[in-house]
N, C-alpha and C positions, 0 to 999 in steps of 0.2 A: 635302440642304444645296438645290436648285434649289428643290421647294417651300417652302424654308423665303423663299427670295431672290425668288420670287413673290408670296409672301400680304407681303410689305414693299410689296414695289413694286407690285401694283395694289390703289390706294385707288381708293374712289369716280370723284372727277375723273378718273382716271389709266382706268379700265373706259372710264367714258362716249366717250372721246375715243377708245380704239382701237379699241368696239365703233365710232362712226362714220367710223374708217378705212379698216376692214374693211370693212363697204356698203360707203365710195365702192368702193371696190377691185374690190368685185365686180358693183356698181349702176351703175355710169359705163359702164366696158368691156359692158357686157347692153343698156344702152341705146343706146350709139353701132353696138354689130354687129347687136342682133336688132331694132332699130325701121328702120323704110324712112323717108328722109329727108325727106320731109316732114311726120309722124307727128310731132302737139306735145310728147312727150317724147324727141323724139329726141335726140342730144348730137353736133353736128359734131365732127369730128377733127380739129381746129385746136384747137378746144374742150378734146378732150380731153391734146393736144400745152399747152397756155398752161399748165392745171391739173397737169398733171404737171411744170411746171417750175416750178413753184410750192412742190409738194410739197419738190421738191429744196432748194429754198428754205428750205424751212419747216426739214426737215433740217440743211442748214447753223446755219440759229439757235438750233435747241435744243444745237446741239454748244457752238457762244458760251454757249451760258445753262449747261452743263455749270461753265465753268472761271470766267466773267463772274459768273454771280448767284450760286453756290456758292462756289466761291472766290477771287473776289473777283480775278483774273487778268485784266484786257482787252486782251484778244491785238486785234490793227491787222492780226495777219496770217494771220487764219484761211483768205484768201481762196488761198496758198500750199497749203492743204491740201484747198483745195477743186478747185486747178486740176491740182494733182499727180494726183490721182485721176482726174479727166475726162482727162488726158493718156494716165494707164495706158488706160483704154478705149479710147478715141481710137486708140491703137497698131495696139491689137487692129483696131479694126473698118478703120484699114490696110491689115491684114496681109490682113484677107476678100477686099481688090477683087482684088487678082491680076490675073492679066492681063488686066482689064474696066478697065482705067487708061488715061490718053491715049494713052499711051507704048508701052503692052501687056505692062509687064513685068511676069513672073509674079514675081516677088520683093521687087522693091524699087519704095516709092511714088514715085508722078507729081514730089514736087519731087525727090527726090531725083536721078531722072535727068535732070531737068534741072537743075543743080547739078552732074552729070556724076560721080555717086559710083558707085563701081567694085563696092563689093560694102554689102552691107546690115552697121553697127554693132552692134559686140557689144551693143549694152543695149537693141538688136529683138530679139534671140534670145527665144524664147518668144512673143513677145505672136502666135502664130497660134493660141494654143491658147485658149481663154474661162478657165476655171479659172486660168490663172496670171496673164493681164491683172488679173482679179477680184482675186489675192491680191496683186495687186501699186499695184492701187489703195488698198488696208487698208495694206500695209505702208511702203509708198513717205513716204508723209504722215505715220504711226506712228515711222517710223526718223527723219523729220527734223524730226519734236518731239521724237523723245528726245533726240538730239545736241545739238539746242538749248537745253533745258527743261534737261538734264544743268548743262552749261554756265551755265545761267541762271540758275538756282534755286541749284545750290551756290553761287555768287558772292552771293546775297538779292539780287538784284538785284530792285527791287519801283513798284508804284506806276507814273508816268507815266515812268520811265525803261525799265521794261518795253514797255510799249507802245509807245514809238518805235521799240526794235533789234527789234521781230513787224513792223514795217510797213518798216521796212530790210529785214527780211529776207526777206519778200514783192516789194520791188520793186528790191534786188539778183535775186532769183527773173527779175522781170519785164525786168532789161536783161539777164541770160545766156539765156532761149528768147527773145530776139528775132534773136539771132544766127544765120545762117544754117547754121555750122560745127557749131554745138548739135546737127544733129540733129532738131531736131523742128518742122520745117517755118518756120522760121523768125520773117517778121512775118506770113503768112497762116495761118500753123498745119494744122492737116489737117482736113478735108472732105471730103468730093466720098464720104461711107460707103455701100455698099451693103447690107451684111447683116448679120445680128447671130445667130447662133447658127441659119448656113441660111437666114434669114428674112427677109425683102424690110425693108428698113429702114422703107421710105416707107408702107408696106403699112397698111391700117386695123387689121390684126388686133394685129400686130407695136406698133403707136402704143398699144394699146389696154389691151396685156400688161405694155408698160414705165409705164404709169401706173399699171394694178396692182401693180406691183414698188415704185415710185416709194412707194405708200399702204401696203401690209406694212413697206417697211423703215425708213419713218416710225415706224409703229404699233412693231415689233420695240424701234426703240431707243428710243423714248419711253420703251418697259418696263424694258431697260437701264438707261435716265440714273434712270429716278425707283427704283432696285433700290438703285442704288449711292448715292444722296444721302438716301437712309430707312434705310440701313446706321452698326453702328457709323462707317464710315471717313466715312459723307454728314455724320455728325458731327462729328467731324473735320477734316471739310474746311470747315465753315461756321466754326470754331472758328479755322482758319486766317484765314480770311476779315475774322474778328469783330476776333478779337484775336491775332495772326501769335504776337508775341512769347510773351503768358501762353503760348501753344500750344505751343512749342519748349519754355520753361521746364518745363511738364511731362513734358520727355520725349519730347513725338513728334519721329520727322523731317520737319519739315515742308518739306523740299526732297525728299521719297520722294513726300510727297500729294500736293501739286502735280504732281510730275513723272509720277504715275501719271492722275491726270484729265488733265493737259494731252495725256498720247498718245492715251487715249481718244476727247479731244472731235477732236482731228487724224484718228481714223481712222473717227472717223463723219463729217467733212468730207469723207474719200477718196471714203467711199462718194457720198456727197451727189452728188461730182461725176462721180462714174462713170454714175451715173443719169441725170445732166446731159445730157453731149454727147450719147450716141445719140437725146434727144428732140430737141434744140435743131441738131444736125448738124454742127456745130462746133464745136474746141478749139481757143487761139489766144490769144497771150501776154497776151493782153487779158484774161485772168482775173486774173493775176496783183493786176493794177491796184489797187493801194490804196486808191481807192476804194471801192472791192466791200469790201473789210472795213469800211467803214464803215457804211457802206450795210445791212450786216449787224449791225452794233453799232445804228442805227436801229429797222430790225425788231424786236428782241429791247427797246429802250428801251420800244415804242412798246407793245410785246404784256404785258412786263412778265419784267425779269429775276428768275430767281430763284422761278420758275412753273411752268418744262417746258412745260404747255400757252400761257403768252403767249409766246413766239419762235414759238409752232408759226400761232398769231393773229397776231400784229402783220407776219407776213411774209406772209402770205397776203396781210391787208388791205394793208398798203404795199403790195406787188406790182400786186394785182388795180387800187389806185388808180392807180397808177402807168400801167399800162394804159390805161384810160381818160382819165389824164390828159393822154399825151405824144400821144395823135391828138388829144387838142381843142389844147391847148398848149404843142407838146415844147419850146419854148423856154423854157418860164418853171417846167419839172419842177423843176432843181435846187432853183433856189426854193424852191417848194412842200414838199420836203423837209425843207430846214434850217429853213423855218419850223415844219412837222408836229414837227421835233425840239425845237426852243425851247421848242412851248406843251407839248408832253407833261412838262419835265423842271421848266417852271415850276406846270403847273395840273395833271398825270398824274403825280407820279413813281413811281411803284410798276408805270403803266403801265394798261393797258386790263385786264387778267387781275386782275391786283395790287389793282385801285381797287374791282371788283366783290369780288373774294374781301375787299378792306375790310369793305365797307359791308355783306355778309352776316354777319359776323362781326360788326361792330354790332348789327344788327338783331336777331342771333339772342343776345349777350349783353343786349339792353334787354330784349327778351324774359320771358326768367331772371331777370331783376332784377324786373321787373314782377308774373311770377308769385309769387317769393318775398316781395317785399311784399305781394302781396295774401293770400297763407299765412298770414303773416305778421299783419294784420288778425282772417283770419278765426278767427286763433290764438287771440286778442285779444277777439277780440268770445263766443267761446263762453261761458266763465266768467261775462258779463257775463247773459248768457238765459238761463244756469244760474239765476242767485239770482231 
């Protein structure tokens, strides 16, 4: 079964992309750790962390592509799943601080001591163990997506209405996590992390390991997503996207098809959030901002939705451009981002990868037609030559 799944998942483009990601997972840390700072091939630690963050964004965009590109669900709430995964990892990192915090309390995080909390809340128990935090980074977004999707899809909420309520969901979580009495650090969130798995989170080696983990997670998620969309279920998923009513009349439980994709997508977003937090060193309610979900939509559209590889390309290119543009013209970035989305919508509706793929297919069809025409001309000329 696993062999069959991998055989379907590993198309040529997927194999090439996975190979590139795995090569980067080995090469970038090696150039960071094994070369001198003045060596021309040395990769600085801040670049490693920056591109590690881009890879987590790429994983988030890939998660959105599964539901938007192949199922037609335009979710404006994926920032919520990303942030929940980030908070799960942040809670583990806060528990690792222990008595090294500003108040020296071995059990309570600093913000709880400051707010005069007397004991650790029940939902913080277990987060002193990495495996538990990693499990919650997947299960918490997945459970939220399951509950939300169960009611939304059974009620046949579609289109812009579904987009609006996903945006409302993430905005409600934003307001909730801002409250100090929620037990998640309020406006300041969770920060001042020290260790992860016993290693200094600021060290060069840890930063390189987090980059490698992000690249491997993205490669693995790409294989899983490709296997899903190339399977029989993936064909039904596309059928739901293109003709939901017809798919329903054929006897398929459309709400179950949508729900599975939505939950898997949310879990992938949670993994992205869990890898993001130790690389940036903070998680706060701002990650729930609906504007973040809209940015993910733009990354996916720029790269090309429904292509799997496109969202990865779009996330890296747009965020790379953001880093450069905000350094030079910080006040104009949002205008540039909006203009980019408009230009892509008007002139590259299939995105970068989708447009390139369309061009290659047209060239291939042109050469096939030309070869067929030459063959027919040659076949017609043979009898005349024989006479």
